[in-house]
N, C-alpha and C positions, 0 to 999 in steps of 0.2 A: 366525286373529287373531294367534296367537303369532308366526308368520312375518312378518306385516306389522309388528308391533311391533319385532321384531328388526331388520328392514331399516330402519325409521324411526330406531331408536336408532343403528344403524351409520352411517346417513346423517348424523345429527346429530353424532356423534362425529367423523366425517371432515370435516364442514363446520367444526366448531370447531377441529380441529387445523390445517386449512388457514388459517383466519382468524387464529389466535393464534401460529403459528410465526413466528420472527424472520427466517427465511430467505425469500428471494423464491421463489415457486413459480409456474411458468408452464406452462400447458397449451396445446399446439398440435395442429393436425391434422398428418397425415404430410407435408403440403406446407409446413409451417413457419408457417402462419397462426395467430395467437394466438386461442385460444378462451376462456381464462379466466386471471386472475391473482389472487393474494391481496393483502391490504392491504400486506404487506411489500414487494411488488414496486412498488406505488404509491409508497411512501415512498422506496425505493431509487432509482427512476428519475424521480420527480416527475410522472408522468402519472396521470390517473384511469383506472380500468379501462376506461371507455367509449372513451378515446382510444387504448388499446392493442389492444382486441379487433378482429379482422379485419385487423390489420396484420401484416406479416411480421416474425417475430422478428429476422430478419437486419437490419432497419432500425435496431435498437438496438445493433448491434455496431459498433465503430470499425474493425474489420478484416473486410471482406467475404469474403475467402478463408477466414478462420477460421469465420465464420458459416456459409458454405456447407458446409464440412467437418463442422461440428457438426450441422447440420440433416440432412445425408445419412447420418449414423451412426445405427445402431440403439441403441448404447450409448455414452455419453460419460463417460469417467472424469473425475474431478476435474481441472480444468485452470484456470489463471489466465487470465482474459480481461478485456478492457476494454469496458464497455458505455457508451452515451452517455446522460447525464442530459438532462432536458428543457431545462436551461439551457445545454447544449452541453459541459458538463464531462465528463471521462472518469471512470468509476467502476470501480475494480479489484474483481473478484469471483472467487470460486472457483466455477466453473461445472461442473455435472454434469447428466446426464439419461439417460433410458431410454425406449424405446418400449414401450407397453402392448400386449397382444395385438391382432392386426390387426382383430378384430371390434369392438374398442372404438374404434379409429381415432385414438388420440391419443398424443402424446409428452408426457412430464412432465420439466421442467427445474427444477433448483434452483440458486440463486445466493446465495452467502454473501458479504456485504460484507467486504472486506479492509482498509478504510480504518483501522480501529483497529489492526489488526496492522501495517500499513505505518507508522503513526505510532509504534508501539512499536519497530519496527525502526529508524526514524530516530532516536528518542531513544537507543537502545542504541548506534548508530553515533556519535552526538554525545558520549555518555559516554566511549566509547573514544577519540575524537578529543581530548576535553578532557584525559583522562589522558595521552595521548601528548604533547600540547603541554606540559602541566604538567611531565612528566618530562624533556622536552627542554630546557626553559628554566630549570629549577631550578638545575642545576649551573652553567651559564654565569652566571646572575645572582648566585649565591653567590660565585663566583670574582671577578666584577666588583666586587662590594661589598667583598670582602676586599682586592683590589688598590687600590681607591680609598681605603680606610682607610690602607693602607700609603703610598700616594702623598701623602696628607694629612700624614703624619708624616715623610715622606722629606725629606732635605736634599741628597741626591746627584742632580745633573741627569741623569747617565747612567741611574741606576735609575729616575728619574721617567719618562723617555721609554720605557724598557722596560715599565714598569707601564702606561703609557697604551696602548702597543701591545697588551699582553695584554688589557686591558679592552675595547679596540675589537674584538679577535678574538671575545671572548665575546659582546659585544653584537651582532656580526654573526650569530652562531649563533642568538641569540634572534630577530633580524630574519628569518632564513631560516625559522624555525618559523612565524612569523606569515604570511610569504609563502605557505607551503604551505596554511595555513588560508584565505587569500584565494583561492587557486586553486580550492579546493573550492567556495567561494561563487560564483565567476565561472562555473564549469561548470554551476551550477544543479542540481547533484545531489550527494549525499553518497556518498563512496566509503570503504569501511572501510579 
């Protein structure tokens, strides 16, 4: 009776851990067919468990070669991969997995959603970019304002044209800084 109670308790603990973990847990057979997923997998990929069971795990990868390599491995160290959500969007995850003993006949994979980390990285890049642009335009704008004030008070036509030329040079530097920012936007990606 004690052995049965211990096994039932252990089963209950394992079931609760699987249900409550925030990372996706996917069990497959050695052929790569999905046998079971936890609720976090359903949230991550947008499919109900019934829609995933008996499908190949490779069907959820955006890169078939990467999926094949992962499914053929006995042990998968943490690697960033892109899975396909039900709506067709790519989901970046940190993916790892291992094969359980052959008599059990399953592999267990874990996928941690990287979207929050990616957003944090993007915000950090934007912060650096903002600081870079602010530092690049501060001096030219300060000089331009100073020279415009001098121009306003000037009575000498030669010094006026020289001051206008200086102001234009500084404003061109500001314009170049903003052009760089627009290039980042046109590329559709942020580059540190």
